[in-house]
C-alpha positions as CSV (number, residue, x, y, z in Angstrom):
1,M,163.1,-62.5,7.1
2,T,162.5,-66.4,6.8
3,S,163.6,-68.2,10.2
4,H,164.8,-71.4,10.5
5,L,163.6,-73.8,13.0
6,H,165.3,-76.9,14.0
7,I,163.3,-80.0,14.9
8,I,165.0,-82.1,16.9
9,T,164.4,-85.9,18.6
10,D,168.0,-86.7,20.0
11,H,167.8,-86.9,23.8
12,E,170.9,-85.8,24.6
13,E,170.5,-82.8,22.4
14,I,167.0,-82.2,23.8
15,R,168.9,-82.2,27.5
16,R,171.2,-79.5,26.7
17,W,169.1,-77.4,24.8
18,T,166.9,-77.4,28.0
19,E,169.7,-77.1,30.4
20,A,171.2,-74.0,28.6
21,H,167.6,-72.3,29.0
22,H,167.5,-73.3,32.8
23,G,164.9,-75.9,32.3
24,A,163.8,-78.9,33.7
25,P,161.5,-82.3,32.2
26,A,157.8,-81.5,33.4
27,R,154.5,-82.4,32.7
28,T,151.0,-81.1,33.9
29,A,149.5,-83.1,36.8
30,G,147.9,-86.3,35.4
31,T,144.3,-86.6,35.8
32,A,142.1,-89.7,36.3
33,A,141.9,-90.4,32.5
34,G,145.9,-90.5,32.4
35,S,149.1,-88.8,32.7
36,G,149.5,-84.7,32.0
37,A,151.0,-83.4,28.9
38,L,155.2,-83.1,28.7
39,H,156.3,-79.5,29.5
40,I,159.7,-78.4,29.6
41,D,159.9,-76.2,32.6
42,L,161.8,-73.2,32.1
43,V,162.5,-71.0,35.2
44,G,160.6,-67.7,35.0
45,V,158.3,-69.1,32.4
46,R,155.7,-71.2,34.3
47,T,152.5,-70.8,32.8
48,A,151.0,-73.9,33.9
49,E,150.9,-76.0,37.1
50,L,153.7,-78.3,36.0
51,E,155.3,-81.6,38.2
52,H,158.9,-82.2,37.6
53,I,159.6,-85.7,36.2
54,S,162.9,-87.8,35.5
55,W,164.6,-87.2,32.1
56,Q,163.7,-91.1,31.7
57,E,160.2,-90.9,32.2
58,W,159.8,-87.6,30.3
59,F,161.8,-89.4,27.2
60,T,159.8,-92.4,27.9
61,A,156.5,-90.4,27.0
62,F,158.2,-88.4,24.2
63,E,158.9,-91.5,22.5
64,E,155.4,-92.9,23.0
65,Q,153.6,-89.9,22.1
66,G,156.4,-89.7,18.6
67,L,157.1,-86.0,19.4
68,A,160.0,-83.6,18.8
69,L,161.5,-80.3,20.1
70,C,161.0,-77.6,17.4
71,Y,163.1,-74.5,18.2
72,P,163.9,-71.1,16.2
73,D,167.5,-70.2,14.9
74,P,169.4,-68.8,18.2
75,H,170.8,-66.4,15.7
76,I,167.1,-65.0,14.7
77,H,166.5,-61.4,16.2
78,G,169.9,-61.2,17.2
79,G,169.9,-63.8,20.5
80,T,168.9,-67.1,22.1
81,S,165.2,-67.6,22.5
82,A,163.6,-70.1,24.9
83,W,160.6,-70.4,23.0
84,F,160.1,-73.4,21.7
85,E,157.2,-76.4,20.9
86,L,157.0,-79.8,21.5
87,V,155.8,-81.1,17.8
88,P,154.7,-84.3,16.3
89,R,157.7,-85.4,14.3
90,D,156.3,-85.5,11.1
91,D,155.7,-81.5,11.5
92,P,155.8,-80.1,8.4
93,R,157.8,-76.9,9.6
94,A,160.8,-79.3,9.5
95,A,164.1,-78.5,7.6
96,P,164.8,-80.9,4.9
């Protein structure tokens, strides 16, 4: 079976997807070398020490880094998935 991935950059669509999955904008704790990596903190899925940040701060870094949100078609495997990745906007997995 071929899966379809959505790769989006629209801020409102990203915010809606995140809120639908009970998530919040976050990043790993910054270091002396700079700010931490962007994340979406999903309830019950936290894998690292994350700090919540404002959507404005998150989207500013998102744009500066040229990222997109990649997630699978919600109908794959019969339900909504909370799997996602933050990927470069020119990711070759993007559907034409």
